[in-house]
FIKOLZA-1660 file (N, C-alpha, C; in steps of 0.1 Angstrom, whole numbers, plus 5000, padded with zeros to 4 digits):
% residues 251
   i   px   py   pz ch aa at
   1 5008 4988 5000  A  X  N
   1 5000 5000 5000  A  X CA
   1 5009 5013 5000  A  X  C
   2 5019 5012 5008  A  X  N
   2 5028 5024 5009  A  X CA
   2 5034 5027 4995  A  X  C
   3 5038 5016 4988  A  X  N
   3 5045 5018 4975  A  X CA
   3 5035 5024 4965  A  X  C
   4 5022 5019 4966  A  X  N
   4 5012 5025 4957  A  X CA
   4 5010 5040 4960  A  X  C
   5 5010 5044 4973  A  X  N
   5 5008 5058 4976  A  X CA
   5 5019 5066 4971  A  X  C
   6 5031 5061 4972  A  X  N
   6 5043 5068 4967  A  X CA
   6 5042 5070 4952  A  X  C
   7 5038 5059 4945  A  X  N
   7 5037 5060 4930  A  X CA
   7 5027 5070 4926  A  X  C
   8 5015 5071 4933  A  X  N
   8 5005 5080 4930  A  X CA
   8 5009 5095 4933  A  X  C
   9 5017 5097 4943  A  X  N
   9 5022 5110 4947  A  X CA
   9 5032 5115 4936  A  X  C
  10 5041 5106 4931  A  X  N
  10 5050 5109 4921  A  X CA
  10 5043 5112 4908  A  X  C
  11 5032 5105 4905  A  X  N
  11 5025 5107 4892  A  X CA
  11 5018 5121 4893  A  X  C
  12 5012 5124 4904  A  X  N
  12 5006 5137 4906  A  X CA
  12 5016 5149 4904  A  X  C
  13 5028 5147 4910  A  X  N
  13 5038 5157 4909  A  X CA
  13 5042 5159 4894  A  X  C
  14 5044 5148 4887  A  X  N
  14 5048 5149 4873  A  X CA
  14 5037 5156 4865  A  X  C
  15 5024 5153 4868  A  X  N
  15 5013 5159 4861  A  X CA
  15 5013 5174 4864  A  X  C
  16 5015 5179 4876  A  X  N
  16 5015 5193 4879  A  X CA
  16 5027 5200 4873  A  X  C
  17 5039 5193 4872  A  X  N
  17 5050 5200 4865  A  X CA
  17 5047 5202 4851  A  X  C
  18 5041 5192 4844  A  X  N
  18 5038 5193 4830  A  X CA
  18 5028 5205 4828  A  X  C
  19 5018 5206 4836  A  X  N
  19 5008 5216 4835  A  X CA
  19 5015 5230 4837  A  X  C
  20 5024 5231 4846  A  X  N
  20 5031 5243 4849  A  X CA
  20 5040 5247 4837  A  X  C
  21 5047 5238 4831  A  X  N
  21 5055 5241 4820  A  X CA
  21 5047 5245 4808  A  X  C
  22 5035 5239 4806  A  X  N
  22 5027 5242 4795  A  X CA
  22 5021 5257 4796  A  X  C
  23 5018 5260 4809  A  X  N
  23 5013 5274 4811  A  X CA
  23 5024 5284 4809  A  X  C
  24 5036 5281 4813  A  X  N
  24 5047 5290 4811  A  X CA
  24 5050 5292 4796  A  X  C
  25 5049 5281 4788  A  X  N
  25 5051 5282 4774  A  X CA
  25 5041 5291 4768  A  X  C
  26 5028 5290 4772  A  X  N
  26 5018 5299 4766  A  X CA
  26 5020 5313 4770  A  X  C
  27 5025 5316 4782  A  X  N
  27 5027 5330 4786  A  X CA
  27 5038 5336 4778  A  X  C
  28 5049 5327 4774  A  X  N
  28 5059 5333 4766  A  X CA
  28 5055 5336 4752  A  X  C
  29 5046 5327 4746  A  X  N
  29 5041 5330 4733  A  X CA
  29 5033 5343 4733  A  X  C
  30 5024 5345 4743  A  X  N
  30 5016 5357 4743  A  X CA
  30 5024 5369 4745  A  X  C
  31 5036 5368 4752  A  X  N
  31 5044 5380 4754  A  X CA
  31 5051 5385 4741  A  X  C
  32 5053 5375 4732  A  X  N
  32 5059 5379 4720  A  X CA
  32 5049 5383 4709  A  X  C
  33 5037 5381 4711  A  X  N
  33 5027 5385 4701  A  X CA
  33 5026 5401 4700  A  X  C
  34 5024 5406 4688  A  X  N
  34 5024 5421 4686  A  X CA
  34 5011 5426 4692  A  X  C
  35 5012 5438 4698  A  X  N
  35 5001 5445 4704  A  X CA
  35 4991 5450 4693  A  X  C
  36 4978 5449 4695  A  X  N
  36 4969 5454 4684  A  X CA
  36 4971 5469 4682  A  X  C
  37 4972 5473 4669  A  X  N
  37 4973 5487 4666  A  X CA
  37 4960 5494 4666  A  X  C
  38 4959 5506 4671  A  X  N
  38 4946 5513 4671  A  X CA
  38 4942 5517 4656  A  X  C
  39 4930 5516 4653  A  X  N
  39 4925 5519 4639  A  X CA
  39 4927 5534 4637  A  X  C
  40 4933 5537 4625  A  X  N
  40 4934 5551 4621  A  X CA
  40 4921 5558 4620  A  X  C
  41 4920 5571 4622  A  X  N
  41 4908 5578 4621  A  X CA
  41 4903 5578 4607  A  X  C
  42 4890 5576 4605  A  X  N
  42 4884 5575 4592  A  X CA
  42 4883 5589 4585  A  X  C
  43 4888 5590 4573  A  X  N
  43 4887 5602 4566  A  X CA
  43 4872 5606 4564  A  X  C
  44 4869 5618 4567  A  X  N
  44 4855 5622 4566  A  X CA
  44 4853 5634 4557  A  X  C
  45 4843 5633 4548  A  X  N
  45 4841 5644 4538  A  X CA
  45 4826 5647 4539  A  X  C
  46 4822 5659 4540  A  X  N
  46 4808 5663 4540  A  X CA
  46 4805 5674 4530  A  X  C
  47 4795 5672 4522  A  X  N
  47 4791 5682 4512  A  X CA
  47 4778 5689 4516  A  X  C
  48 4778 5702 4515  A  X  N
  48 4766 5710 4517  A  X CA
  48 4764 5720 4506  A  X  C
  49 4752 5720 4500  A  X  N
  49 4749 5729 4489  A  X CA
  49 4738 5738 4492  A  X  C
  50 4740 5751 4488  A  X  N
  50 4730 5761 4491  A  X CA
  50 4725 5766 4477  A  X  C
  51 4713 5762 4473  A  X  N
  51 4708 5765 4460  A  X CA
  51 4703 5780 4460  A  X  C
  52 4702 5787 4471  A  X  N
  52 4698 5801 4471  A  X CA
  52 4710 5810 4467  A  X  C
  53 4722 5806 4471  A  X  N
  53 4734 5814 4468  A  X CA
  53 4742 5807 4457  A  X  C
  54 4737 5795 4453  A  X  N
  54 4744 5787 4442  A  X CA
  54 4759 5785 4446  A  X  C
  55 4761 5781 4458  A  X  N
  55 4774 5778 4463  A  X CA
  55 4774 5765 4471  A  X  C
  56 4785 5758 4472  A  X  N
  56 4786 5746 4480  A  X CA
  56 4799 5746 4488  A  X  C
  57 4799 5738 4499  A  X  N
  57 4811 5736 4507  A  X CA
  57 4814 5721 4508  A  X  C
  58 4827 5718 4507  A  X  N
  58 4831 5704 4509  A  X CA
  58 4841 5704 4521  A  X  C
  59 4837 5698 4532  A  X  N
  59 4844 5699 4544  A  X CA
  59 4852 5686 4546  A  X  C
  60 4865 5687 4549  A  X  N
  60 4873 5675 4550  A  X CA
  60 4878 5674 4565  A  X  C
  61 4878 5662 4571  A  X  N
  61 4882 5660 4585  A  X CA
  61 4890 5647 4585  A  X  C
  62 4899 5646 4595  A  X  N
  62 4907 5634 4598  A  X CA
  62 4917 5631 4586  A  X  C
  63 4921 5641 4578  A  X  N
  63 4931 5639 4569  A  X CA
  63 4945 5639 4576  A  X  C
  64 4955 5634 4570  A  X  N
  64 4969 5636 4576  A  X CA
  64 4972 5651 4577  A  X  C
  65 4979 5655 4587  A  X  N
  65 4982 5669 4589  A  X CA
  65 4990 5674 4577  A  X  C
  66 4985 5686 4572  A  X  N
  66 4992 5692 4560  A  X CA
  66 4992 5684 4548  A  X  C
  67 4983 5674 4546  A  X  N
  67 4982 5666 4534  A  X CA
  67 4977 5675 4523  A  X  C
  68 4981 5671 4510  A  X  N
  68 4977 5677 4498  A  X CA
  68 4962 5672 4495  A  X  C
  69 4953 5682 4492  A  X  N
  69 4939 5679 4489  A  X CA
  69 4936 5684 4476  A  X  C
  70 4929 5676 4467  A  X  N
  70 4925 5680 4454  A  X CA
  70 4911 5676 4452  A  X  C
  71 4902 5685 4448  A  X  N
  71 4888 5681 4443  A  X CA
  71 4889 5680 4428  A  X  C
  72 4886 5669 4423  A  X  N
  72 4887 5666 4409  A  X CA
  72 4873 5662 4403  A  X  C
  73 4870 5667 4391  A  X  N
  73 4858 5663 4385  A  X CA
  73 4859 5649 4381  A  X  C
  74 4851 5640 4386  A  X  N
  74 4852 5626 4384  A  X CA
  74 4845 5621 4372  A  X  C
  75 4850 5625 4360  A  X  N
  75 4846 5621 4347  A  X CA
  75 4858 5619 4339  A  X  C
  76 4857 5613 4327  A  X  N
  76 4868 5611 4319  A  X CA
  76 4874 5624 4315  A  X  C
  77 4887 5626 4317  A  X  N
  77 4895 5638 4314  A  X CA
  77 4891 5649 4323  A  X  C
  78 4885 5646 4334  A  X  N
  78 4881 5657 4344  A  X CA
  78 4893 5663 4350  A  X  C
  79 4893 5676 4353  A  X  N
  79 4904 5684 4358  A  X CA
  79 4901 5687 4373  A  X  C
  80 4912 5691 4380  A  X  N
  80 4911 5695 4394  A  X CA
  80 4903 5709 4394  A  X  C
  81 4893 5710 4402  A  X  N
  81 4885 5722 4404  A  X CA
  81 4891 5731 4414  A  X  C
  82 4898 5725 4425  A  X  N
  82 4904 5733 4435  A  X CA
  82 4914 5724 4442  A  X  C
  83 4924 5730 4448  A  X  N
  83 4935 5723 4455  A  X CA
  83 4938 5731 4468  A  X  C
  84 4942 5724 4478  A  X  N
  84 4946 5731 4491  A  X CA
  84 4954 5721 4499  A  X  C
  85 4958 5725 4511  A  X  N
  85 4965 5717 4521  A  X CA
  85 4957 5716 4533  A  X  C
  86 4956 5704 4539  A  X  N
  86 4949 5703 4552  A  X CA
  86 4957 5711 4563  A  X  C
  87 4951 5715 4573  A  X  N
  87 4958 5722 4584  A  X CA
  87 4964 5711 4593  A  X  C
  88 4970 5716 4604  A  X  N
  88 4977 5706 4613  A  X CA
  88 4967 5697 4620  A  X  C
  89 4954 5700 4620  A  X  N
  89 4944 5691 4625  A  X CA
  89 4938 5682 4615  A  X  C
  90 4943 5683 4602  A  X  N
  90 4938 5675 4592  A  X CA
  90 4925 5679 4586  A  X  C
  91 4921 5692 4587  A  X  N
  91 4908 5697 4582  A  X CA
  91 4910 5707 4572  A  X  C
  92 4900 5709 4563  A  X  N
  92 4899 5720 4554  A  X CA
  92 4885 5720 4548  A  X  C
  93 4881 5732 4544  A  X  N
  93 4868 5734 4538  A  X CA
  93 4870 5741 4524  A  X  C
  94 4865 5734 4514  A  X  N
  94 4865 5740 4501  A  X CA
  94 4852 5747 4498  A  X  C
  95 4852 5758 4491  A  X  N
  95 4840 5765 4487  A  X CA
  95 4840 5766 4472  A  X  C
  96 4829 5761 4466  A  X  N
  96 4828 5760 4451  A  X CA
  96 4815 5766 4446  A  X  C
  97 4814 5771 4434  A  X  N
  97 4801 5775 4429  A  X CA
  97 4794 5763 4423  A  X  C
  98 4780 5764 4424  A  X  N
  98 4772 5754 4416  A  X CA
  98 4771 5759 4402  A  X  C
  99 4771 5750 4393  A  X  N
  99 4771 5754 4378  A  X CA
  99 4757 5752 4373  A  X  C
 100 4752 5762 4366  A  X  N
 100 4739 5761 4360  A  X CA
 100 4738 5750 4350  A  X  C
 101 4728 5741 4351  A  X  N
 101 4726 5731 4341  A  X CA
 101 4736 5720 4341  A  X  C
 102 4745 5719 4352  A  X  N
 102 4755 5709 4352  A  X CA
 102 4758 5703 4366  A  X  C
 103 4755 5691 4368  A  X  N
 103 4757 5684 4381  A  X CA
 103 4772 5680 4381  A  X  C
 104 4779 5684 4392  A  X  N
 104 4793 5681 4393  A  X CA
 104 4795 5669 4402  A  X  C
 105 4801 5658 4396  A  X  N
 105 4804 5646 4403  A  X CA
 105 4819 5647 4406  A  X  C
 106 4823 5647 4419  A  X  N
 106 4836 5650 4423  A  X CA
 106 4842 5638 4430  A  X  C
 107 4856 5638 4431  A  X  N
 107 4863 5629 4440  A  X CA
 107 4873 5637 4447  A  X  C
 108 4876 5634 4460  A  X  N
 108 4887 5640 4468  A  X CA
 108 4899 5632 4467  A  X  C
 109 4910 5637 4463  A  X  N
 109 4923 5630 4463  A  X CA
 109 4932 5636 4474  A  X  C
 110 4936 5627 4483  A  X  N
 110 4944 5631 4494  A  X CA
 110 4958 5624 4493  A  X  C
 111 4968 5632 4494  A  X  N
 111 4982 5627 4493  A  X CA
 111 4990 5632 4505  A  X  C
 112 4997 5623 4511  A  X  N
 112 5006 5626 4522  A  X CA
 112 5019 5617 4521  A  X  C
 113 5030 5623 4517  A  X  N
 113 5042 5616 4514  A  X CA
 113 5040 5606 4503  A  X  C
 114 5043 5593 4505  A  X  N
 114 5041 5583 4495  A  X CA
 114 5027 5577 4495  A  X  C
 115 5019 5581 4504  A  X  N
 115 5006 5574 4505  A  X CA
 115 4995 5584 4499  A  X  C
 116 4984 5578 4494  A  X  N
 116 4973 5585 4489  A  X CA
 116 4960 5578 4491  A  X  C
 117 4949 5585 4490  A  X  N
 117 4936 5580 4492  A  X CA
 117 4926 5588 4484  A  X  C
 118 4915 5582 4481  A  X  N
 118 4904 5589 4473  A  X CA
 118 4891 5587 4480  A  X  C
 119 4883 5597 4480  A  X  N
 119 4869 5596 4484  A  X CA
 119 4860 5600 4472  A  X  C
 120 4852 5591 4467  A  X  N
 120 4844 5593 4455  A  X CA
 120 4829 5596 4459  A  X  C
 121 4821 5598 4449  A  X  N
 121 4807 5600 4450  A  X CA
 121 4803 5612 4458  A  X  C
 122 4811 5623 4455  A  X  N
 122 4807 5636 4461  A  X CA
 122 4800 5644 4450  A  X  C
 123 4788 5648 4452  A  X  N
 123 4779 5653 4441  A  X CA
 123 4775 5667 4445  A  X  C
 124 4777 5677 4436  A  X  N
 124 4772 5690 4438  A  X CA
 124 4760 5692 4428  A  X  C
 125 4749 5695 4432  A  X  N
 125 4737 5696 4423  A  X CA
 125 4739 5707 4413  A  X  C
 126 4732 5706 4402  A  X  N
 126 4732 5717 4392  A  X CA
 126 4724 5729 4397  A  X  C
 127 4729 5741 4394  A  X  N
 127 4721 5753 4397  A  X CA
 127 4710 5754 4386  A  X  C
 128 4700 5762 4389  A  X  N
 128 4689 5764 4380  A  X CA
 128 4694 5773 4368  A  X  C
 129 4690 5770 4356  A  X  N
 129 4693 5778 4345  A  X CA
 129 4682 5789 4344  A  X  C
 130 4686 5801 4349  A  X  N
 130 4676 5811 4353  A  X CA
 130 4671 5820 4341  A  X  C
 131 4678 5819 4330  A  X  N
 131 4675 5829 4319  A  X CA
 131 4667 5822 4308  A  X  C
 132 4656 5829 4304  A  X  N
 132 4648 5824 4293  A  X CA
 132 4656 5827 4280  A  X  C
 133 4651 5821 4269  A  X  N
 133 4658 5823 4256  A  X CA
 133 4658 5838 4252  A  X  C
 134 4647 5845 4254  A  X  N
 134 4646 5859 4250  A  X CA
 134 4656 5867 4258  A  X  C
 135 4657 5864 4271  A  X  N
 135 4666 5872 4280  A  X CA
 135 4681 5869 4275  A  X  C
 136 4684 5857 4272  A  X  N
 136 4697 5854 4267  A  X CA
 136 4700 5861 4254  A  X  C
 137 4691 5861 4244  A  X  N
 137 4693 5867 4231  A  X CA
 137 4695 5882 4233  A  X  C
 138 4687 5888 4241  A  X  N
 138 4688 5903 4243  A  X CA
 138 4700 5906 4250  A  X  C
 139 4704 5899 4261  A  X  N
 139 4715 5902 4269  A  X CA
 139 4728 5900 4261  A  X  C
 140 4730 5890 4253  A  X  N
 140 4742 5888 4246  A  X CA
 140 4744 5899 4235  A  X  C
 141 4733 5904 4229  A  X  N
 141 4735 5914 4219  A  X CA
 141 4737 5928 4224  A  X  C
 142 4735 5930 4237  A  X  N
 142 4737 5943 4243  A  X CA
 142 4751 5948 4242  A  X  C
 143 4761 5939 4243  A  X  N
 143 4775 5943 4244  A  X CA
 143 4784 5935 4235  A  X  C
 144 4795 5940 4233  A  X  N
 144 4806 5932 4228  A  X CA
 144 4814 5927 4240  A  X  C
 145 4817 5914 4240  A  X  N
 145 4822 5908 4252  A  X CA
 145 4837 5905 4251  A  X  C
 146 4844 5910 4262  A  X  N
 146 4859 5908 4263  A  X CA
 146 4862 5897 4273  A  X  C
 147 4871 5887 4268  A  X  N
 147 4873 5875 4276  A  X CA
 147 4881 5879 4289  A  X  C
 148 4879 5871 4300  A  X  N
 148 4886 5872 4312  A  X CA
 148 4894 5859 4314  A  X  C
 149 4907 5860 4310  A  X  N
 149 4915 5847 4310  A  X CA
 149 4918 5842 4324  A  X  C
 150 4918 5851 4334  A  X  N
 150 4922 5847 4347  A  X CA
 150 4910 5838 4354  A  X  C
 151 4898 5841 4350  A  X  N
 151 4887 5834 4355  A  X CA
 151 4883 5822 4347  A  X  C
 152 4886 5822 4334  A  X  N
 152 4882 5811 4325  A  X CA
 152 4891 5799 4327  A  X  C
 153 4885 5787 4325  A  X  N
 153 4893 5775 4328  A  X CA
 153 4887 5763 4320  A  X  C
 154 4895 5753 4318  A  X  N
 154 4891 5741 4312  A  X CA
 154 4888 5731 4324  A  X  C
 155 4876 5726 4325  A  X  N
 155 4872 5717 4336  A  X CA
 155 4872 5702 4331  A  X  C
 156 4869 5700 4318  A  X  N
 156 4871 5687 4312  A  X CA
 156 4879 5689 4300  A  X  C
 157 4890 5681 4299  A  X  N
 157 4900 5683 4288  A  X CA
 157 4893 5678 4275  A  X  C
 158 4897 5684 4264  A  X  N
 158 4891 5681 4251  A  X CA
 158 4899 5670 4244  A  X  C
 159 4893 5665 4233  A  X  N
 159 4900 5654 4226  A  X CA
 159 4907 5658 4213  A  X  C
 160 4907 5671 4210  A  X  N
 160 4912 5676 4198  A  X CA
 160 4927 5679 4199  A  X  C
 161 4934 5680 4188  A  X  N
 161 4948 5683 4188  A  X CA
 161 4950 5699 4187  A  X  C
 162 4939 5706 4186  A  X  N
 162 4939 5721 4186  A  X CA
 162 4944 5726 4200  A  X  C
 163 4951 5737 4200  A  X  N
 163 4956 5742 4213  A  X CA
 163 4946 5750 4220  A  X  C
 164 4935 5744 4225  A  X  N
 164 4924 5751 4231  A  X CA
 164 4928 5757 4245  A  X  C
 165 4938 5751 4251  A  X  N
 165 4943 5757 4264  A  X CA
 165 4947 5772 4261  A  X  C
 166 4953 5775 4250  A  X  N
 166 4956 5789 4246  A  X CA
 166 4944 5797 4244  A  X  C
 167 4934 5791 4237  A  X  N
 167 4921 5798 4235  A  X CA
 167 4915 5802 4248  A  X  C
 168 4915 5793 4258  A  X  N
 168 4908 5796 4270  A  X CA
 168 4916 5805 4279  A  X  C
 169 4929 5802 4281  A  X  N
 169 4937 5808 4292  A  X CA
 169 4947 5819 4287  A  X  C
 170 4949 5820 4274  A  X  N
 170 4959 5830 4269  A  X CA
 170 4954 5840 4260  A  X  C
 171 4946 5836 4250  A  X  N
 171 4942 5845 4239  A  X CA
 171 4932 5856 4245  A  X  C
 172 4934 5868 4241  A  X  N
 172 4925 5879 4245  A  X CA
 172 4914 5879 4234  A  X  C
 173 4902 5875 4238  A  X  N
 173 4891 5872 4228  A  X CA
 173 4880 5883 4229  A  X  C
 174 4873 5885 4218  A  X  N
 174 4861 5894 4218  A  X CA
 174 4850 5886 4211  A  X  C
 175 4839 5884 4218  A  X  N
 175 4827 5878 4212  A  X CA
 175 4816 5889 4209  A  X  C
 176 4811 5889 4196  A  X  N
 176 4801 5898 4193  A  X CA
 176 4789 5891 4187  A  X  C
 177 4778 5891 4194  A  X  N
 177 4765 5885 4190  A  X CA
 177 4757 5895 4183  A  X  C
 178 4756 5893 4170  A  X  N
 178 4749 5903 4161  A  X CA
 178 4735 5899 4157  A  X  C
 179 4726 5908 4153  A  X  N
 179 4713 5904 4148  A  X CA
 179 4714 5894 4136  A  X  C
 180 4703 5888 4134  A  X  N
 180 4702 5878 4123  A  X CA
 180 4712 5867 4124  A  X  C
 181 4714 5863 4137  A  X  N
 181 4723 5851 4140  A  X CA
 181 4737 5853 4136  A  X  C
 182 4742 5865 4133  A  X  N
 182 4756 5866 4129  A  X CA
 182 4765 5868 4141  A  X  C
 183 4777 5862 4140  A  X  N
 183 4786 5862 4151  A  X CA
 183 4800 5865 4146  A  X  C
 184 4807 5875 4153  A  X  N
 184 4820 5879 4150  A  X CA
 184 4830 5875 4161  A  X  C
 185 4840 5868 4158  A  X  N
 185 4850 5864 4168  A  X CA
 185 4863 5871 4165  A  X  C
 186 4869 5878 4174  A  X  N
 186 4881 5886 4172  A  X CA
 186 4891 5882 4183  A  X  C
 187 4904 5880 4179  A  X  N
 187 4915 5878 4188  A  X CA
 187 4924 5890 4187  A  X  C
 188 4927 5897 4198  A  X  N
 188 4936 5908 4198  A  X CA
 188 4950 5905 4204  A  X  C
 189 4952 5894 4210  A  X  N
 189 4965 5890 4215  A  X CA
 189 4965 5875 4218  A  X  C
 190 4976 5868 4215  A  X  N
 190 4989 5873 4211  A  X CA
 190 4990 5876 4197  A  X  C
 191 4980 5873 4188  A  X  N
 191 4980 5877 4174  A  X CA
 191 4967 5883 4172  A  X  C
 192 4967 5893 4162  A  X  N
 192 4954 5900 4159  A  X CA
 192 4948 5893 4147  A  X  C
 193 4935 5889 4148  A  X  N
 193 4928 5883 4137  A  X CA
 193 4913 5884 4140  A  X  C
 194 4905 5884 4130  A  X  N
 194 4891 5885 4131  A  X CA
 194 4884 5875 4122  A  X  C
 195 4874 5868 4127  A  X  N
 195 4866 5858 4119  A  X CA
 195 4851 5863 4120  A  X  C
 196 4847 5870 4109  A  X  N
 196 4834 5877 4109  A  X CA
 196 4822 5869 4104  A  X  C
 197 4824 5857 4100  A  X  N
 197 4814 5850 4093  A  X CA
 197 4807 5838 4101  A  X  C
 198 4808 5840 4115  A  X  N
 198 4802 5830 4123  A  X CA
 198 4787 5831 4125  A  X  C
 199 4781 5821 4131  A  X  N
 199 4767 5821 4134  A  X CA
 199 4764 5817 4149  A  X  C
 200 4753 5822 4154  A  X  N
 200 4749 5818 4168  A  X CA
 200 4734 5816 4169  A  X  C
 201 4730 5808 4179  A  X  N
 201 4716 5806 4181  A  X CA
 201 4714 5802 4195  A  X  C
 202 4701 5804 4200  A  X  N
 202 4698 5800 4213  A  X CA
 202 4684 5793 4213  A  X  C
 203 4684 5781 4220  A  X  N
 203 4672 5773 4220  A  X CA
 203 4672 5765 4233  A  X  C
 204 4661 5765 4240  A  X  N
 204 4660 5757 4253  A  X CA
 204 4671 5761 4263  A  X  C
 205 4673 5774 4263  A  X  N
 205 4683 5780 4273  A  X CA
 205 4698 5777 4270  A  X  C
 206 4700 5771 4258  A  X  N
 206 4714 5767 4254  A  X CA
 206 4718 5775 4242  A  X  C
 207 4731 5779 4242  A  X  N
 207 4736 5787 4231  A  X CA
 207 4746 5779 4223  A  X  C
 208 4744 5779 4209  A  X  N
 208 4754 5773 4200  A  X CA
 208 4761 5784 4192  A  X  C
 209 4774 5782 4190  A  X  N
 209 4782 5792 4182  A  X CA
 209 4790 5784 4172  A  X  C
 210 4789 5788 4160  A  X  N
 210 4797 5783 4149  A  X CA
 210 4807 5794 4145  A  X  C
 211 4820 5792 4147  A  X  N
 211 4830 5801 4143  A  X CA
 211 4842 5794 4139  A  X  C
 212 4854 5800 4139  A  X  N
 212 4866 5793 4135  A  X CA
 212 4878 5800 4142  A  X  C
 213 4888 5792 4143  A  X  N
 213 4901 5797 4147  A  X CA
 213 4911 5796 4135  A  X  C
 214 4923 5800 4137  A  X  N
 214 4933 5799 4127  A  X CA
 214 4935 5785 4121  A  X  C
 215 4933 5775 4129  A  X  N
 215 4935 5761 4125  A  X CA
 215 4923 5755 4118  A  X  C
 216 4912 5762 4119  A  X  N
 216 4900 5756 4112  A  X CA
 216 4887 5759 4120  A  X  C
 217 4876 5753 4117  A  X  N
 217 4863 5755 4124  A  X CA
 217 4864 5752 4139  A  X  C
 218 4856 5760 4147  A  X  N
 218 4855 5758 4161  A  X CA
 218 4840 5759 4164  A  X  C
 219 4834 5748 4170  A  X  N
 219 4820 5748 4174  A  X CA
 219 4819 5748 4189  A  X  C
 220 4812 5758 4194  A  X  N
 220 4808 5758 4209  A  X CA
 220 4794 5754 4210  A  X  C
 221 4792 5742 4217  A  X  N
 221 4779 5736 4217  A  X CA
 221 4773 5736 4231  A  X  C
 222 4760 5736 4231  A  X  N
 222 4752 5733 4244  A  X CA
 222 4757 5743 4255  A  X  C
 223 4760 5755 4252  A  X  N
 223 4765 5765 4261  A  X CA
 223 4755 5769 4272  A  X  C
 224 4758 5766 4284  A  X  N
 224 4749 5770 4295  A  X CA
 224 4753 5783 4301  A  X  C
 225 4744 5793 4301  A  X  N
 225 4747 5806 4306  A  X CA
 225 4747 5806 4321  A  X  C
 226 4758 5809 4327  A  X  N
 226 4760 5809 4341  A  X CA
 226 4756 5823 4348  A  X  C
 227 4760 5833 4341  A  X  N
 227 4756 5847 4346  A  X CA
 227 4755 5856 4334  A  X  C
 228 4746 5865 4334  A  X  N
 228 4744 5875 4323  A  X CA
 228 4739 5888 4328  A  X  C
 229 4748 5898 4330  A  X  N
 229 4744 5910 4335  A  X CA
 229 4749 5922 4326  A  X  C
 230 4747 5934 4331  A  X  N
 230 4753 5945 4323  A  X CA
 230 4768 5946 4324  A  X  C
 231 4774 5939 4333  A  X  N
 231 4788 5940 4335  A  X CA
 231 4796 5927 4331  A  X  C
 232 4790 5915 4332  A  X  N
 232 4797 5903 4329  A  X CA
 232 4788 5892 4324  A  X  C
 233 4795 5882 4318  A  X  N
 233 4788 5871 4312  A  X CA
 233 4797 5858 4314  A  X  C
 234 4791 5847 4317  A  X  N
 234 4799 5835 4318  A  X CA
 234 4790 5824 4312  A  X  C
 235 4797 5815 4304  A  X  N
 235 4791 5803 4298  A  X CA
 235 4799 5791 4300  A  X  C
 236 4792 5780 4302  A  X  N
 236 4798 5767 4303  A  X CA
 236 4796 5760 4290  A  X  C
 237 4806 5758 4282  A  X  N
 237 4804 5753 4268  A  X CA
 237 4812 5741 4265  A  X  C
 238 4806 5733 4256  A  X  N
 238 4812 5721 4251  A  X CA
 238 4820 5723 4238  A  X  C
 239 4833 5719 4238  A  X  N
 239 4841 5721 4226  A  X CA
 239 4849 5708 4224  A  X  C
 240 4847 5701 4214  A  X  N
 240 4855 5689 4210  A  X CA
 240 4856 5679 4222  A  X  C
 241 4845 5676 4229  A  X  N
 241 4846 5666 4240  A  X CA
 241 4850 5672 4253  A  X  C
 242 4854 5685 4253  A  X  N
 242 4858 5692 4265  A  X CA
 242 4847 5701 4270  A  X  C
 243 4849 5706 4282  A  X  N
 243 4840 5714 4289  A  X CA
 243 4848 5727 4294  A  X  C
 244 4844 5738 4288  A  X  N
 244 4852 5751 4291  A  X CA
 244 4842 5760 4299  A  X  C
 245 4847 5767 4309  A  X  N
 245 4840 5777 4316  A  X CA
 245 4847 5790 4312  A  X  C
 246 4839 5798 4304  A  X  N
 246 4844 5810 4298  A  X CA
 246 4838 5823 4305  A  X  C
 247 4846 5832 4309  A  X  N
 247 4842 5844 4315  A  X CA
 247 4845 5856 4306  A  X  C
 248 4835 5866 4306  A  X  N
 248 4837 5878 4298  A  X CA
 248 4832 5890 4306  A  X  C
 249 4838 5901 4303  A  X  N
 249 4833 5914 4308  A  X CA
 249 4827 5923 4296  A  X  C
 250 4817 5931 4299  A  X  N
 250 4811 5939 4289  A  X CA
 250 4821 5950 4284  A  X  C
 251 4822 5952 4271  A  X  N
 251 4831 5963 4266  A  X CA
 251 4823 5976 4265  A  X  C
% end
């Protein structure tokens, strides 16, 4: 009996030692496991549109500090509409105009060092096309219009080989909408030339212009009038697959 008791005691001691060693082994494995990393803050973008003032804000939060931010028109050949840097808290608010007759589908591109991220499906609604055909026809014929290159821009690049970037951003242009659908296009810089045999029309609040440049015909189609006053005029016009925002002042 005594021998059996001794064997049982030894067996229990061996079992306890094995359990102790197994527990220590598990503790060592857990100590070497990496600690869970906290989830980074989710990039947040909020769009708010005011149809009374025809403006919109795009507010960015939780971006990397001083990251590069670009709002890009999210269509084929779409251009950046605005660019900025986030502040030290990773925030920034863009302010953009709503465009008459054109819904703007945007994406936010965030770049910080070698990393980048995009937020898509940001939509600015179209502003109302407020001018009737008669108002447009009368307003355009009241003045000869001088281009404002600083405010004009290409927002969707064109598919032509013509140097339309010079037409939009460099050339000093004069548009003259004459009676009987006649249209005269004049360039006064960097070269002086006049194309007097153009035509124009307005239908369903959209203006079409048939004219030419030195390299050949130029058609401005489906032009949406953004503003038309005694002092200024702006149109969003389609040219060879591109979309140009052209600003003018009354001469």
